[in-house]
VEXLUM-526024 format. One record per residue: residue number from 1; residue in one letter; y, x, z of N, C-alpha, C in turn; chain. Coordinates in steps of 0.05 Angstrom, whole numbers, always signed. Layout:
N
+------+------+--------+--------+--------+--------+--------+--------+--------+--------+--------+-------+
! resi ! resn !    n_y !    n_x !    n_z !   ca_y !   ca_x !   ca_z !    c_y !    c_x !    c_z ! chain !
+------+------+--------+--------+--------+--------+--------+--------+--------+--------+--------+-------+
!  NUM !    a !      Y !      X !      Z !      Y !      X !      Z !      Y !      X !      Z !     A !
...
+------+------+--------+--------+--------+--------+--------+--------+--------+--------+--------+-------+
//
This chain:
125
+------+------+--------+--------+--------+--------+--------+--------+--------+--------+--------+-------+
! resi ! resn !    n_y !    n_x !    n_z !   ca_y !   ca_x !   ca_z !    c_y !    c_x !    c_z ! chain !
+------+------+--------+--------+--------+--------+--------+--------+--------+--------+--------+-------+
!    1 !    q !  +2349 !  +2419 !  +2353 !  +2344 !  +2391 !  +2357 !  +2355 !  +2375 !  +2334 !     A !
!    2 !    v !  +2343 !  +2352 !  +2328 !  +2352 !  +2335 !  +2306 !  +2359 !  +2308 !  +2318 !     A !
!    3 !    q !  +2381 !  +2297 !  +2309 !  +2388 !  +2270 !  +2316 !  +2391 !  +2252 !  +2291 !     A !
!    4 !    l !  +2379 !  +2229 !  +2293 !  +2380 !  +2210 !  +2271 !  +2395 !  +2185 !  +2281 !     A !
!    5 !    v !  +2414 !  +2176 !  +2266 !  +2430 !  +2153 !  +2273 !  +2429 !  +2133 !  +2250 !     A !
!    6 !    e !  +2418 !  +2109 !  +2257 !  +2417 !  +2088 !  +2237 !  +2441 !  +2069 !  +2240 !     A !
!    7 !    s !  +2448 !  +2056 !  +2219 !  +2468 !  +2035 !  +2220 !  +2464 !  +2016 !  +2196 !     A !
!    8 !    g !  +2477 !  +1992 !  +2198 !  +2476 !  +1974 !  +2176 !  +2459 !  +1949 !  +2180 !     A !
!    9 !    g !  +2445 !  +1947 !  +2203 !  +2429 !  +1923 !  +2207 !  +2447 !  +1899 !  +2213 !     A !
!   10 !    g !  +2434 !  +1876 !  +2215 !  +2449 !  +1851 !  +2220 !  +2433 !  +1827 !  +2214 !     A !
!   11 !    l !  +2448 !  +1804 !  +2213 !  +2436 !  +1778 !  +2207 !  +2443 !  +1770 !  +2179 !     A !
!   12 !    v !  +2423 !  +1761 !  +2164 !  +2428 !  +1753 !  +2136 !  +2410 !  +1730 !  +2130 !     A !
!   13 !    q !  +2418 !  +1713 !  +2112 !  +2401 !  +1691 !  +2103 !  +2381 !  +1700 !  +2083 !     A !
!   14 !    a !  +2359 !  +1685 !  +2081 !  +2338 !  +1692 !  +2062 !  +2350 !  +1694 !  +2034 !     A !
!   15 !    g !  +2341 !  +1714 !  +2019 !  +2352 !  +1719 !  +1993 !  +2376 !  +1738 !  +1992 !     A !
!   16 !    g !  +2386 !  +1744 !  +2016 !  +2409 !  +1762 !  +2018 !  +2402 !  +1791 !  +2018 !     A !
!   17 !    s !  +2422 !  +1808 !  +2022 !  +2418 !  +1837 !  +2021 !  +2431 !  +1850 !  +2045 !     A !
!   18 !    l !  +2421 !  +1873 !  +2052 !  +2432 !  +1891 !  +2072 !  +2427 !  +1919 !  +2063 !     A !
!   19 !    r !  +2445 !  +1937 !  +2072 !  +2441 !  +1966 !  +2066 !  +2441 !  +1981 !  +2092 !     A !
!   20 !    l !  +2419 !  +1995 !  +2097 !  +2417 !  +2012 !  +2121 !  +2423 !  +2040 !  +2114 !     A !
!   21 !    s !  +2433 !  +2055 !  +2133 !  +2438 !  +2083 !  +2129 !  +2427 !  +2099 !  +2153 !     A !
!   22 !    c !  +2419 !  +2124 !  +2147 !  +2409 !  +2141 !  +2168 !  +2421 !  +2169 !  +2164 !     A !
!   23 !    t !  +2437 !  +2178 !  +2183 !  +2449 !  +2204 !  +2181 !  +2437 !  +2223 !  +2201 !     A !
!   24 !    a !  +2430 !  +2246 !  +2191 !  +2417 !  +2266 !  +2208 !  +2436 !  +2289 !  +2215 !     A !
!   25 !    s !  +2433 !  +2299 !  +2238 !  +2447 !  +2323 !  +2247 !  +2427 !  +2342 !  +2260 !     A !
!   26 !    g !  +2433 !  +2368 !  +2258 !  +2415 !  +2387 !  +2271 !  +2401 !  +2404 !  +2251 !     A !
!   27 !    r !  +2376 !  +2411 !  +2257 !  +2361 !  +2430 !  +2241 !  +2355 !  +2419 !  +2213 !     A !
!   28 !    t !  +2358 !  +2436 !  +2193 !  +2357 !  +2427 !  +2165 !  +2329 !  +2418 !  +2157 !     A !
!   29 !    f !  +2308 !  +2425 !  +2171 !  +2281 !  +2417 !  +2161 !  +2278 !  +2387 !  +2163 !     A !
!   30 !    s !  +2296 !  +2374 !  +2177 !  +2294 !  +2345 !  +2178 !  +2298 !  +2333 !  +2151 !     A !
!   31 !    s !  +2309 !  +2349 !  +2132 !  +2315 !  +2338 !  +2106 !  +2291 !  +2339 !  +2087 !     A !
!   32 !    y !  +2268 !  +2351 !  +2095 !  +2246 !  +2353 !  +2077 !  +2236 !  +2325 !  +2068 !     A !
!   33 !    v !  +2233 !  +2308 !  +2087 !  +2226 !  +2280 !  +2082 !  +2242 !  +2263 !  +2101 !     A !
!   34 !    r !  +2250 !  +2240 !  +2092 !  +2262 !  +2221 !  +2109 !  +2248 !  +2194 !  +2104 !     A !
!   35 !    g !  +2239 !  +2182 !  +2126 !  +2224 !  +2157 !  +2123 !  +2237 !  +2134 !  +2137 !     A !
!   36 !    w !  +2231 !  +2110 !  +2128 !  +2239 !  +2085 !  +2142 !  +2214 !  +2070 !  +2150 !     A !
!   37 !    f !  +2213 !  +2062 !  +2175 !  +2192 !  +2045 !  +2185 !  +2204 !  +2020 !  +2198 !     A !
!   38 !    r !  +2188 !  +2000 !  +2203 !  +2198 !  +1976 !  +2217 !  +2177 !  +1966 !  +2235 !     A !
!   39 !    q !  +2186 !  +1952 !  +2256 !  +2168 !  +1940 !  +2275 !  +2178 !  +1912 !  +2282 !     A !
!   40 !    a !  +2162 !  +1892 !  +2276 !  +2168 !  +1865 !  +2283 !  +2157 !  +1858 !  +2310 !     A !
!   41 !    p !  +2167 !  +1838 !  +2324 !  +2157 !  +1831 !  +2351 !  +2127 !  +1825 !  +2350 !     A !
!   42 !    g !  +2112 !  +1838 !  +2368 !  +2084 !  +1833 !  +2370 !  +2067 !  +1847 !  +2348 !     A !
!   43 !    k !  +2080 !  +1863 !  +2332 !  +2065 !  +1877 !  +2310 !  +2068 !  +1907 !  +2312 !     A !
!   44 !    e !  +2050 !  +1921 !  +2299 !  +2052 !  +1950 !  +2299 !  +2073 !  +1960 !  +2280 !     A !
!   45 !    r !  +2083 !  +1984 !  +2285 !  +2103 !  +1996 !  +2268 !  +2090 !  +2001 !  +2240 !     A !
!   46 !    e !  +2105 !  +1994 !  +2219 !  +2094 !  +1997 !  +2192 !  +2113 !  +2013 !  +2175 !     A !
!   47 !    f !  +2102 !  +2026 !  +2155 !  +2117 !  +2042 !  +2136 !  +2132 !  +2024 !  +2117 !     A !
!   48 !    v !  +2156 !  +2032 !  +2110 !  +2173 !  +2018 !  +2091 !  +2178 !  +2034 !  +2066 !     A !
!   49 !    a !  +2189 !  +2058 !  +2069 !  +2196 !  +2075 !  +2046 !  +2201 !  +2103 !  +2056 !     A !
!   50 !    a !  +2198 !  +2122 !  +2038 !  +2204 !  +2150 !  +2044 !  +2213 !  +2165 !  +2020 !     A !
!   51 !    i !  +2229 !  +2186 !  +2024 !  +2239 !  +2202 !  +2002 !  +2237 !  +2231 !  +2009 !     A !
!   52 !    r !  +2227 !  +2247 !  +1990 !  +2226 !  +2276 !  +1994 !  +2252 !  +2288 !  +1983 !     A !
!   53 !    w !  +2264 !  +2304 !  +2000 !  +2291 !  +2313 !  +1993 !  +2291 !  +2331 !  +1969 !     A !
!   54 !    s !  +2272 !  +2349 !  +1967 !  +2273 !  +2370 !  +1946 !  +2265 !  +2359 !  +1919 !     A !
!   55 !    t !  +2246 !  +2341 !  +1918 !  +2235 !  +2331 !  +1892 !  +2245 !  +2303 !  +1886 !     A !
!   56 !    y !  +2258 !  +2290 !  +1905 !  +2266 !  +2262 !  +1902 !  +2242 !  +2244 !  +1897 !     A !
!   57 !    s !  +2218 !  +2253 !  +1905 !  +2195 !  +2236 !  +1904 !  +2198 !  +2213 !  +1924 !     A !
!   58 !    i !  +2192 !  +2189 !  +1915 !  +2196 !  +2165 !  +1931 !  +2170 !  +2149 !  +1934 !     A !
!   59 !    t !  +2166 !  +2139 !  +1958 !  +2143 !  +2122 !  +1963 !  +2152 !  +2096 !  +1976 !     A !
!   60 !    y !  +2141 !  +2074 !  +1968 !  +2147 !  +2048 !  +1979 !  +2122 !  +2034 !  +1989 !     A !
!   61 !    a !  +2125 !  +2019 !  +2010 !  +2103 !  +2001 !  +2018 !  +2102 !  +1978 !  +1997 !     A !
!   62 !    n !  +2077 !  +1968 !  +1992 !  +2074 !  +1947 !  +1972 !  +2091 !  +1923 !  +1978 !     A !
!   63 !    s !  +2095 !  +1917 !  +2004 !  +2109 !  +1893 !  +2012 !  +2139 !  +1894 !  +2005 !     A !
!   64 !    v !  +2150 !  +1918 !  +1999 !  +2178 !  +1919 !  +1993 !  +2184 !  +1929 !  +1965 !     A !
!   65 !    k !  +2164 !  +1937 !  +1950 !  +2168 !  +1947 !  +1923 !  +2182 !  +1926 !  +1906 !     A !
!   66 !    g !  +2202 !  +1935 !  +1891 !  +2218 !  +1918 !  +1874 !  +2240 !  +1904 !  +1888 !     A !
!   67 !    r !  +2241 !  +1906 !  +1915 !  +2263 !  +1893 !  +1930 !  +2280 !  +1913 !  +1945 !     A !
!   68 !    f !  +2267 !  +1934 !  +1955 !  +2281 !  +1955 !  +1970 !  +2284 !  +1980 !  +1953 !     A !
!   69 !    t !  +2306 !  +1994 !  +1957 !  +2311 !  +2019 !  +1943 !  +2320 !  +2040 !  +1963 !     A !
!   70 !    i !  +2306 !  +2063 !  +1964 !  +2314 !  +2085 !  +1981 !  +2328 !  +2106 !  +1964 !     A !
!   71 !    s !  +2349 !  +2117 !  +1975 !  +2364 !  +2138 !  +1961 !  +2376 !  +2157 !  +1981 !     A !
!   72 !    r !  +2388 !  +2179 !  +1971 !  +2399 !  +2199 !  +1989 !  +2427 !  +2206 !  +1981 !     A !
!   73 !    d !  +2442 !  +2215 !  +2001 !  +2469 !  +2226 !  +1996 !  +2469 !  +2254 !  +2007 !     A !
!   74 !    n !  +2465 !  +2274 !  +1990 !  +2462 !  +2301 !  +1999 !  +2486 !  +2311 !  +2015 !     A !
!   75 !    a !  +2510 !  +2304 !  +2006 !  +2534 !  +2314 !  +2019 !  +2536 !  +2305 !  +2048 !     A !
!   76 !    k !  +2526 !  +2281 !  +2053 !  +2528 !  +2269 !  +2080 !  +2502 !  +2272 !  +2096 !     A !
!   77 !    n !  +2482 !  +2284 !  +2084 !  +2455 !  +2286 !  +2096 !  +2446 !  +2258 !  +2106 !     A !
!   78 !    t !  +2450 !  +2239 !  +2088 !  +2445 !  +2211 !  +2095 !  +2425 !  +2199 !  +2075 !     A !
!   79 !    v !  +2407 !  +2182 !  +2086 !  +2389 !  +2167 !  +2070 !  +2396 !  +2137 !  +2072 !     A !
!   80 !    l !  +2396 !  +2124 !  +2049 !  +2404 !  +2096 !  +2048 !  +2379 !  +2079 !  +2041 !     A !
!   81 !    l !  +2378 !  +2055 !  +2052 !  +2357 !  +2036 !  +2045 !  +2371 !  +2010 !  +2037 !     A !
!   82 !    q !  +2372 !  +2005 !  +2011 !  +2383 !  +1980 !  +2001 !  +2362 !  +1959 !  +2001 !     A !
!   83 !    m !  +2366 !  +1937 !  +2015 !  +2346 !  +1917 !  +2017 !  +2357 !  +1891 !  +2004 !     A !
!   84 !    d !  +2344 !  +1883 !  +1983 !  +2351 !  +1858 !  +1969 !  +2329 !  +1837 !  +1971 !     A !
!   85 !    s !  +2336 !  +1813 !  +1964 !  +2317 !  +1791 !  +1964 !  +2302 !  +1790 !  +1991 !     A !
!   86 !    l !  +2317 !  +1792 !  +2012 !  +2305 !  +1792 !  +2039 !  +2292 !  +1765 !  +2045 !     A !
!   87 !    n !  +2271 !  +1766 !  +2060 !  +2258 !  +1742 !  +2069 !  +2252 !  +1744 !  +2099 !     A !
!   88 !    p !  +2246 !  +1722 !  +2113 !  +2242 !  +1723 !  +2142 !  +2221 !  +1743 !  +2151 !     A !
!   89 !    e !  +2201 !  +1749 !  +2134 !  +2181 !  +1768 !  +2141 !  +2191 !  +1797 !  +2143 !     A !
!   90 !    d !  +2216 !  +1801 !  +2133 !  +2228 !  +1828 !  +2135 !  +2242 !  +1832 !  +2162 !     A !
!   91 !    t !  +2243 !  +1811 !  +2178 !  +2256 !  +1813 !  +2205 !  +2241 !  +1833 !  +2222 !     A !
!   92 !    a !  +2256 !  +1853 !  +2232 !  +2244 !  +1874 !  +2248 !  +2265 !  +1893 !  +2257 !     A !
!   93 !    i !  +2258 !  +1911 !  +2274 !  +2275 !  +1934 !  +2280 !  +2267 !  +1956 !  +2260 !     A !
!   94 !    y !  +2287 !  +1967 !  +2247 !  +2282 !  +1987 !  +2227 !  +2289 !  +2015 !  +2238 !     A !
!   95 !    y !  +2271 !  +2034 !  +2234 !  +2274 !  +2060 !  +2245 !  +2274 !  +2081 !  +2223 !     A !
!   96 !    c !  +2291 !  +2100 !  +2226 !  +2292 !  +2124 !  +2209 !  +2276 !  +2146 !  +2223 !     A !
!   97 !    a !  +2262 !  +2162 !  +2207 !  +2246 !  +2183 !  +2219 !  +2246 !  +2208 !  +2201 !     A !
!   98 !    a !  +2242 !  +2231 !  +2215 !  +2241 !  +2256 !  +2201 !  +2220 !  +2274 !  +2214 !     A !
!   99 !    p !  +2207 !  +2291 !  +2198 !  +2186 !  +2308 !  +2209 !  +2198 !  +2334 !  +2220 !     A !
!  100 !    n !  +2181 !  +2350 !  +2233 !  +2190 !  +2377 !  +2242 !  +2174 !  +2398 !  +2226 !     A !
!  101 !    r !  +2163 !  +2391 !  +2204 !  +2148 !  +2410 !  +2187 !  +2147 !  +2398 !  +2159 !     A !
!  102 !    i !  +2139 !  +2415 !  +2140 !  +2137 !  +2407 !  +2112 !  +2108 !  +2397 !  +2107 !     A !
!  103 !    g !  +2105 !  +2384 !  +2084 !  +2078 !  +2378 !  +2075 !  +2066 !  +2354 !  +2089 !     A !
!  104 !    i !  +2082 !  +2335 !  +2099 !  +2071 !  +2312 !  +2113 !  +2062 !  +2291 !  +2093 !     A !
!  105 !    v !  +2046 !  +2272 !  +2103 !  +2039 !  +2249 !  +2087 !  +2060 !  +2228 !  +2094 !     A !
!  106 !    p !  +2077 !  +2220 !  +2075 !  +2102 !  +2206 !  +2081 !  +2098 !  +2178 !  +2092 !     A !
!  107 !    d !  +2075 !  +2165 !  +2087 !  +2072 !  +2138 !  +2097 !  +2057 !  +2136 !  +2123 !     A !
!  108 !    h !  +2052 !  +2159 !  +2137 !  +2038 !  +2159 !  +2162 !  +2058 !  +2164 !  +2184 !     A !
!  109 !    s !  +2062 !  +2145 !  +2202 !  +2082 !  +2147 !  +2223 !  +2076 !  +2171 !  +2242 !     A !
!  110 !    n !  +2051 !  +2177 !  +2246 !  +2045 !  +2199 !  +2264 !  +2052 !  +2227 !  +2253 !     A !
!  111 !    e !  +2060 !  +2228 !  +2228 !  +2069 !  +2253 !  +2215 !  +2098 !  +2259 !  +2222 !     A !
!  112 !    y !  +2112 !  +2240 !  +2233 !  +2140 !  +2243 !  +2238 !  +2145 !  +2251 !  +2267 !     A !
!  113 !    y !  +2165 !  +2267 !  +2272 !  +2171 !  +2277 !  +2299 !  +2197 !  +2266 !  +2310 !     A !
!  114 !    y !  +2217 !  +2263 !  +2293 !  +2243 !  +2253 !  +2303 !  +2247 !  +2225 !  +2294 !     A !
!  115 !    w !  +2257 !  +2208 !  +2312 !  +2261 !  +2180 !  +2306 !  +2289 !  +2172 !  +2315 !     A !
!  116 !    g !  +2301 !  +2154 !  +2300 !  +2327 !  +2143 !  +2308 !  +2322 !  +2121 !  +2329 !     A !
!  117 !    q !  +2344 !  +2109 !  +2337 !  +2343 !  +2089 !  +2358 !  +2336 !  +2061 !  +2348 !     A !
!  118 !    g !  +2337 !  +2058 !  +2321 !  +2330 !  +2033 !  +2309 !  +2354 !  +2015 !  +2305 !     A !
!  119 !    t !  +2352 !  +1998 !  +2284 !  +2373 !  +1978 !  +2279 !  +2359 !  +1952 !  +2272 !     A !
!  120 !    q !  +2370 !  +1931 !  +2284 !  +2357 !  +1904 !  +2281 !  +2365 !  +1892 !  +2255 !     A !
!  121 !    v !  +2345 !  +1882 !  +2241 !  +2349 !  +1866 !  +2217 !  +2337 !  +1838 !  +2221 !     A !
!  122 !    t !  +2353 !  +1818 !  +2219 !  +2343 !  +1790 !  +2223 !  +2349 !  +1774 !  +2198 !     A !
!  123 !    v !  +2328 !  +1762 !  +2187 !  +2331 !  +1746 !  +2163 !  +2325 !  +1717 !  +2170 !     A !
!  124 !    s !  +2344 !  +1700 !  +2167 !  +2340 !  +1671 !  +2174 !  +2331 !  +1656 !  +2149 !     A !
!  125 !    s !  +2315 !  +1635 !  +2154 !  +2305 !  +1619 !  +2131 !  +2324 !  +1596 !  +2124 !     A !
+------+------+--------+--------+--------+--------+--------+--------+--------+--------+--------+-------+
//
């Protein structure tokens, strides 16, 4: 079994920054890809960013390119999401996710099997 634990959410003013982290425990295949998704009230869950562990290949949603940075800490089996220049449209619950197989399409939520509990990010105007 795999457990994903997110942390780092909170309340920040527009233009501010937050850093989210996602630590995984359990079976190692969770490290093939790690993705971040978010869901705002009344909206569908949307892709934010993903990183492939072996190649360090990174994918971002267009809405966060240039503002968010995803990275990994191998020693801690942790993925970080540095979020800068936040705006109220970034307000959502942010979820970390991992697949149970290799070769997934990283920006498709239905490709992921394990999900964290989510962490709230609120950006005030």
